[in-house]
N, C-alpha and C positions, 0 to 999 in steps of 0.2 A: 422400107423400114424393116428392121429385124426386131422380133419380139421374143423375149424369154419370159415364160410364165413361172415365176419362182414359187415353189410350193411352200405353203404354211398351213399347218394343221389347224382346222377351225370347223365349227358347225355352221358357219356362214356360207352362202352360195354366191359366187361371183362370176359374171360373164362379161365378155368384151366384144366390141365391134370396132372396126377400123375404117377410116375414110381419109386417105392422105395421111397427114400428120395428126389427125384427130383420133383420139381414143375415147370411145363411149363406154362407160362402166355401169353395169347394173349390179347392185348389191342386194341380195335377198329379194329379188324381183322389183326393186325400186331403183329409179335412176339415181346413181351417185353423182354423175356429172359427165360432161364431155370436156376433155382436156386436150390442149394442143401441146404435143410433145416438145415443140420448139421452145415453148415458154419455160421448160424445165431442163434445158441443155446445161450440163455440168453443174447443176445445183446439188449441193451436198450439205449435210447428210439428209438422206430421205428416211422416213419411217412410215409405217402404216398409220401412225397417229397424226400425220401432217395433212390429213384430209385430201389426199390424192392416192391413187393406186400405184404411183411410180416408186420404184426402189432406186433406179438410176436411169439417166438418159445421157448417152455419149454419142459423139459423131466420130466415126472411124472411117477414114478414106472416103469421106463424103456420104456415108450411109449412117443413118440414125440407128443406134442399138438401144432398145428400150427394155428395161426389166420391170415387170409388173408383178404385184402380189397375186398369187393364185391360191385361194383357200381350197384345201382338199380335206376329205374325211379320212378316217382311219382305214377305210376299205377302198381307198382310191386305186385306180388302175396304175400299173407300173409306168405307163407313159406320162401320167400326171405326177408321179413321185420323182421321176427322172426325165424331165423334159429336154428337148432339143430347141435350139433357136429356130424360129419360123419366119419366113419372109411374108410380109403383107403388102 
């Protein structure tokens, strides 16, 4: 699965862990939830208000590409402001 952490300026803190297709999200130190990316394949439109961290989930050549919201601060590192896709 490929992950893209899409930056969004916020004072919130968000962290992710991955297990297969499951994405566990911690928001401000509290469990937001564990989500199965397969349940969100090609669902549109996504927004941070839909109670999931997903912005998009697509399958390309048999590989899931998942875009997740990534809250960053004003003083975020360049790698957080301009992320690359990562394989998990």
